[in-house]
C-alpha positions in Angstrom: -9.4 -15.9 20.5 -8.2 -13.3 22.8 -10.1 -10.0 22.8 -7.6 -7.4 24.8 -8.3 -4.1 23.7 -5.2 -1.9 24.1 -6.2 1.1 27.1 -5.8 3.9 24.7 -8.4 2.2 22.1 -10.8 4.3 21.0 -14.0 3.4 18.4 -13.3 5.9 15.1 -16.3 8.4 15.1 -15.4 9.7 11.7 -14.5 13.4 13.4 -11.0 11.8 14.0 -8.5 13.1 11.7 -6.9 9.5 10.7 -10.4 8.8 10.1 -12.0 12.4 8.7 -12.2 11.1 5.2 -13.1 7.3 5.7 -16.7 6.2 5.1 -17.1 4.3 8.3 -20.6 3.1 7.2 -19.0 1.1 4.5 -16.3 -1.0 6.5 -18.4 -3.5 8.0 -18.0 -2.7 11.9 -14.4 -4.1 10.9 -13.3 -0.8 13.6 -15.9 -1.5 16.1 -15.6 -4.0 18.7 -19.1 -4.8 18.9 -19.1 -6.2 15.8 -17.5 -10.0 15.4 -14.8 -10.8 13.3 -13.0 -14.4 12.1 -9.7 -14.4 13.4 -8.2 -16.9 9.8 -4.6 -16.3 8.3 -6.0 -15.4 4.6 -3.0 -15.4 3.0 -0.7 -18.5 1.6 2.1 -19.5 -0.4 1.4 -20.1 -4.1 3.2 -23.0 -6.2 5.9 -24.8 -4.4 8.6 -24.0 -1.1 11.8 -23.3 -2.3 15.1 -22.8 -1.4 16.3 -19.2 -0.1 13.5 -19.0 2.4 10.4 -20.8 4.5 7.0 -19.8 5.5 5.0 -21.3 8.7 1.8 -20.4 11.1 3.7 -19.4 14.6 1.3 -18.1 17.5 0.9 -14.7 17.5 2.5 -14.3 21.4 5.8 -15.7 19.7 6.1 -12.7 17.3 4.9 -9.6 18.7 4.5 -7.0 16.5 8.3 -4.6 16.7 6.2 -1.3 16.0 3.6 0.9 17.7 0.4 2.1 15.7 -3.0 4.2 16.8 -5.1 2.9 14.0 -7.8 1.5 15.7 -8.1 -1.3 13.1 -4.7 -2.6 13.9 -5.5 -2.6 17.3 -8.0 -4.5 17.4 -6.8 -6.8 15.2 -3.6 -7.3 16.8 -5.7 -7.9 20.4 -7.6 -10.7 19.0 -5.6 -12.5 16.5 -4.0 -16.2 17.7 -2.0 -17.2 14.9 0.9 -15.1 12.7 1.7 -16.0 9.0 5.5 -16.1 8.5 7.2 -15.5 5.9 11.6 -16.0 6.9 13.9 -15.0 3.8 17.5 -16.9 5.2 20.4 -14.7 5.4 22.5 -14.0 2.4 19.7 -15.7 0.2 19.0 -14.7 -3.3 15.9 -15.6 -4.6 15.6 -14.5 -8.2 12.2 -15.7 -8.9 9.2 -13.4 -6.7 7.7 -15.2 -4.0 4.0 -15.2 -4.9 1.6 -15.1 -1.8 -2.6 -15.0 -2.7 -4.9 -14.5 -0.4 -8.7 -16.7 -0.1 -10.3 -14.3 1.6 -13.9 -15.4 2.9 -17.3 -14.2 2.9 -17.1 -12.3 6.6 -15.5 -9.9 8.3 -12.1 -11.5 9.3 -8.8 -10.5 10.7 -5.2 -11.5 9.3 -1.6 -11.0 10.2 1.5 -11.4 8.8 4.9 -11.3 9.3 7.8 -11.0 6.5 11.4 -10.7 7.7 14.1 -10.4 5.0 17.5 -12.0 6.8 20.6 -9.8 6.5 22.0 -9.2 3.2 19.6 -11.0 1.4 17.5 -10.0 -1.7 14.0 -10.9 -2.7 10.4 -9.9 -4.5 7.6 -10.9 -2.5 4.3 -10.2 -4.3 0.9 -10.2 -2.3 -2.1 -10.8 -4.9 -5.9 -10.1 -3.4 -9.1 -11.0 -5.4 -12.4 -11.7 -4.9 -15.2 -10.0 -2.7 -13.4 -10.6 1.0 -13.9 -8.2 4.1 -10.2 -7.9 5.3 -8.3 -6.4 8.0 -5.3 -6.6 8.0 -1.0 -5.9 8.9 1.7 -6.8 7.3 5.0 -6.3 9.5 7.8 -6.4 6.8 11.2 -6.8 8.8 14.3 -5.7 6.6 17.8 -6.5 8.1 21.1 -5.3 7.3 22.1 -4.9 4.5 19.1 -6.6 3.1 17.3 -5.6 -0.2 13.8 -6.8 -0.8 10.9 -5.5 -3.3 7.0 -5.5 -1.5 4.3 -5.5 -4.6 0.7 -5.5 -2.7 -1.8 -5.9 -5.8 -5.7 -4.9 -5.1 -7.4 -6.5 -7.8 -10.5 -7.2 -5.8 -13.8 -7.7 -6.7 -17.2 -4.8 -6.8 -18.0 -5.4 -3.0 -14.9 -6.3 -0.9 -13.6 -4.0 1.7 -9.9 -3.7 2.4 -8.5 -2.2 5.7 -4.4 -3.0 6.0 -1.5 -1.6 7.2 1.9 -2.5 5.4 4.4 -1.4 7.8 8.7 -2.0 7.3 11.4 -1.8 9.3 14.6 -0.9 7.6 17.8 -1.7 9.2 21.7 -0.9 8.5 22.7 -0.2 5.0 19.7 -2.1 3.8 16.8 -1.3 0.8 13.4 -1.2 0.8 11.4 -0.8 -2.3 7.4 -0.9 -1.7 4.9 -0.9 -4.8 1.3 -0.7 -4.4 -1.6 -1.5 -6.9 -4.9 -0.8 -6.0 -7.7 -1.1 -9.0 -10.5 -2.9 -7.3 -12.5 -2.8 -4.2 -15.6 -1.2 -3.1 -13.4 0.3 0.1 -10.0 0.2 0.8 -8.0 1.8 3.1 -4.2 0.8 3.3 -1.0 2.6 5.3 1.9 2.1 3.9 4.3 3.0 6.4 8.3 2.9 7.1 10.5 3.3 10.3 14.3 3.0 10.0 15.9 1.5 12.8 19.9 2.3 11.7 22.1 4.3 9.4 22.6 4.1 5.5 19.0 2.4 4.9 16.5 3.5 1.9 13.1 3.4 1.4 10.8 4.0 -2.3 6.8 4.2 -1.6 5.6 3.5 -5.5 2.0 3.1 -5.9 -0.7 3.2 -8.3 -4.9 3.7 -7.8 -7.7 3.7 -10.4 -11.0 4.8 -9.1 -14.2 4.3 -11.0 -18.1 4.6 -9.9 -18.5 4.5 -6.0 -14.7 3.7 -5.1 -13.6 5.0 -2.2 -9.8 4.3 -2.4 -7.1 5.7 0.5 -3.7 5.5 1.1 -1.9 6.7 4.0 1.3 6.9 3.6 4.0 8.0 6.5 7.6 7.5 6.6 9.3 7.8 10.0 13.5 9.5 9.7 14.1 8.9 13.0 17.4 7.7 12.1 20.4 10.1 11.2 21.7 9.4 7.4 18.4 7.6 6.0 16.7 8.5 2.5 13.4 8.0 1.1 11.4 8.6 -2.4 7.1 8.7 -2.4 5.5 8.6 -5.6 2.2 7.5 -5.7 -0.5 8.1 -9.4 -3.6 8.3 -9.4 -6.5 8.4 -11.8 -10.5 8.5 -11.5 -13.2 8.0 -13.5 -17.1 7.7 -13.1 -19.6 9.0 -10.6 -18.8 9.3 -7.0 -15.3 8.0 -7.8 -13.6 8.9 -4.7 -9.5 8.8 -4.0 -7.5 10.2 -0.8 -3.9 10.4 -0.4 -2.2 11.5 2.4 1.6 11.6 2.5 3.3 12.6 5.9 6.9 12.6 5.9 8.1 13.2 10.0 11.9 14.1 9.9 13.2 13.9 13.8 15.3 16.4 15.7 18.4 13.5 15.7 17.7 12.2 11.8 20.5 14.5 10.6 21.4 13.6 6.9 17.9 12.8 5.9 17.2 13.0 2.0 13.4 12.9 0.9 11.0 13.7 -1.5 7.1 12.9 -2.0 4.9 13.3 -4.9 1.4 12.8 -5.5 -0.2 12.9 -8.9 -3.9 12.4 -10.1 -5.8 12.8 -13.4 -9.4 13.2 -13.1 -11.3 12.2 -16.1 -15.1 13.3 -15.2 -17.0 15.6 -13.2 -18.4 13.7 -10.4 -15.1 12.3 -9.3 -12.9 13.9 -6.5 -9.2 13.3 -5.6 -8.3 14.7 -2.2 -4.3 14.4 -1.6 -2.6 16.3 1.2 1.1 16.4 1.5 2.8 16.8 5.1 6.7 17.4 6.1 7.5 18.0 9.9 10.7 18.8 10.2 12.5 19.2 13.4 16.3 19.2 12.3 17.9 21.6 9.8 20.9 19.3 9.0 19.2 17.6 6.4 20.6 16.7 2.3 17.1 17.6 1.0 13.4 17.7 1.7 10.4 18.3 -0.5 7.0 17.1 -1.7 4.8 18.1 -4.6 1.0 17.4 -5.6 -1.2 17.8 -8.6 -4.5 17.5 -9.3 -5.9 17.9 -12.9 -7.4 16.9 -16.2 -6.2 15.5 -19.3 -3.1 17.2 -20.8 -5.4 18.6 -24.4 -2.3 18.8 -26.2 -1.1 15.5 -25.8 -5.0 14.1 -26.7 -4.4 16.5 -29.9 -1.3 15.1 -30.7 -2.7 11.6 -30.6 -5.7 12.4 -32.0 -4.2 14.2 -35.4 -2.6 10.8 -36.2 -5.4 9.4 -36.5 -6.3 7.8 -33.2 -9.6 7.8 -32.1 -10.3 10.0 -28.7 -11.4 7.3 -26.1 -8.2 5.0 -27.5 -6.0 8.2 -26.9 -7.5 8.9 -23.8 -5.9 4.9 -22.9 -2.7 5.6 -24.5 -2.5 8.6 -22.3 -3.1 6.8 -19.1 -0.7 4.5 -19.8 1.9 6.4 -20.2 1.0 8.0 -17.0 1.2 4.4 -14.9 3.9 3.1 -17.0 6.9 4.8 -14.8 5.2 2.9 -11.9 4.1 -0.4 -13.1 7.0 -1.7 -15.3 8.7 -1.4 -11.9 7.0 -4.2 -10.9 9.4 -6.2 -13.5 6.8 -8.9 -14.0 5.5 -8.3 -18.0 2.5 -11.0 -17.2 1.6 -8.7 -14.5 1.7 -5.6 -15.8 0.0 -6.3 -19.1 -2.8 -8.1 -16.4 -3.0 -4.4 -14.6 -3.2 -2.2 -17.4 -5.6 -4.5 -19.3 -8.2 -4.3 -16.5 -7.8 -0.3 -16.4 -8.4 -0.5 -20.4 -11.6 -2.6 -19.7 -12.6 -0.6 -17.1 -12.0 2.6 -19.2 -13.9 1.4 -22.1 -16.4 0.0 -19.7 -17.6 3.5 -18.6 -16.8 5.1 -22.0 -13.9 7.5 -20.7 
């Protein structure tokens, strides 16, 4: 195992802007070079291989990252990982059924790197399922080539002890379309970086997400969209619900429109519902704009409690309060959950949320 850290590597202390919300004592030393972490490919294809794509293990040196990063865990991961899982979707392939990847996490800390390449003018959906009580530092780099249409769905259905620190970075080519759906409803501490950059014009990205935090959970999502190419589009929409003492969520939404990115069209939105007094949601949308020649740019963020009128409407029709609250939450999440496009998965996720609400008495 190699361990050649970049010269600019600094072990986070928690005082840095990128780490000020994250409780470093709870991330099992994934950020600390003094703590040993296993190099292991923990994602595997579920089901049989099919026409239109192939999946293989390659040397890390044969498939270097195409993106730069200042994230300490990703920098450390890149210095130590020796093998990479590569999912390659063929040029012009149209794959109607989702490609399902499942993670088999071990009991100790591990690093995992995956590359997904959507070939030119292909169309596919990829689902990554995370379960169990793993301690994972991961990078998934998604290369969406010219004219491709890729939907990337990542499901964090972790057990109560899991720690997941990940970067999901998409590089989007000319006239390509990328849609990301991130669902986080489990884990002790989850910190994800869904990020996007554009390599050519006419491309678009949609980043959707939902998260549900209960007693003591820390769920953090840091979205970054880098508009460095003219005439590209992005939409970001994340929704969160918090219930229980010590439930904590952090959502950071950064959109950077560079000087040469004329014709950019972007909007980001984050909404949070608080169900209990002990819960806390931090929501920080940011726009940095270096050119005035854009189609549009905006952002919004709201954090609040239940709409009493909705509850009153349902209860006036004989629906008990707890059931009414669950119906309101289902309605709140439905806009995004339904985009997964798989009724079995959608109902499984909502049933898990219902079960947690019932346990909490919310």
